[in-house]
N, C-alpha and C positions, 0 to 999 in steps of 0.2 A: 146412339139413337139415329135411325134413318131420317133423312130429310123428308118433311111432309109436303105434299102438294095438295093444298086445299084451295077451293075457289075463294073462300073467305079467310081473313085473318082471324084466328081463334083467340079470344081474349078472356082472361080471368080478371075480375075486379076484386081488389082486396082493400077494404076500408071499413072502419067501425062506425061510420056515420050512415045509417040506413037510408035516410032521405037522399043524401048525395049519391049513394050507390044506385038507388032506384032511378034517379034522374039521369045519371050517366048511362046506365044500362038502356033505358028507353032511347036516349039520344044516339047511342052507338048502333042500336038495332034499326035505326032509320037508314043506315048505310048498308047497301047490299053486299059490300065487300068486307064487312066486319060481322063476326058472330060472337056473341057473348056465351061462353061455355059454362059460366058459373060466377057466383059471388061468394065472398067469405068476409067475415068480420073479425076473425081471430087468426093467430098464427097457425094453430093446429088445423083449423078448417082450410086455410090456404094451402098448407102442405099436402093435405089429403086430396083436395080438389085438383091441385096441380099434378100430383102423381097420377090421379085417375083420368084427367082430361087431356093432359099434355098440351097446354095452350102454347100458341106462338108468342103471345105477349101477356105479361102480367102487369096490370096497373096497380101499383103498391103504395098505399099510404105509408108515410114514414113512421107514424105512431098509431098503434092499434090498441088503444086503451092501455091495458097492462102489458101488452106484447110489444116487441120491437120489430118494426117493419123492415129495417135494414138487415137484421139477423135473419129474418124470414126470407128476404130476398136472396141473401147469401146461400141459404139452404136450398132454395128452389133452383138457383143457378148450379149448385153442386149436383143436384138430382137430374136436372134438365138443362144441360149446357147450351142447347140450341134455343132455349126460351129467352126472349128479350124481356128485360125488366125496365119498366118506366116508373120511376118514383114520382109520386105526387104529394105535395106538402103545402100546408097553409103558411109555412115559414120558409123564407128564402135565404136563411142564414148560410153563408159560404161553408161553414163547417158541416151542415147537412148535405150540401152538394158534394163535398169531398167524401163524406161517409157513404153517400149513395154510389159514387164512382168506385170506391174501394169494395163495396158489396157486390159489384158486377152490374150495376144499372147502366143502361145505355143512354138514358135520358133522365133529366130532373126537371119537372114542371111544377109550377105553383098553381094552387087552386084558384088563385085570382086571375090566372090566364084564361084563354079562350078554349071553347070546345074544339075549335079548328086546330089548335095546337095539339090537343090530345089525339084527334083523328089523324093528323099528319104524322105524329110519332108512331102510332099504330101501323099506319100504311108503310112508313119507312122500314119498319121491322120486317116486312115482307121481302125487301130487297137488300137491306143492310144487315149483315149477320150480327148476332149478339157477340160481345167480347169473348174471344176464344172459341167461337163456333164457326161452322162452315156456312157459306152463303145459302140462303133459301132460294129456290127457284121462284121467279116472278109469275 
């Protein structure tokens, strides 16, 4: 897949908590250098949207109701190796962190963290390549 040169970092939000998704989307859209290209609440919707929109970054909840966010992250990375995965979880268990890393996630953030941390992780994706991908131009 060719390297993308977008003015804004293109983000897909994947989480089964609609209120959280709505609030995160609104917060991210306040930043001119971040564009939300879609939201999904299931693994199937995330895979379809990722294939269709080719996001630079996927913000992925670790648990998606009956679906597995880590498995979904792994599938997205296989389809779109230049896409950075940032795993977001309410649980900071070290086993989840290790699982996120093995699924190809570049970052693991907790939902108890700050919006500033999420925005920083998204912006970092513009300059730091996803594991196994080529660097994106700034």
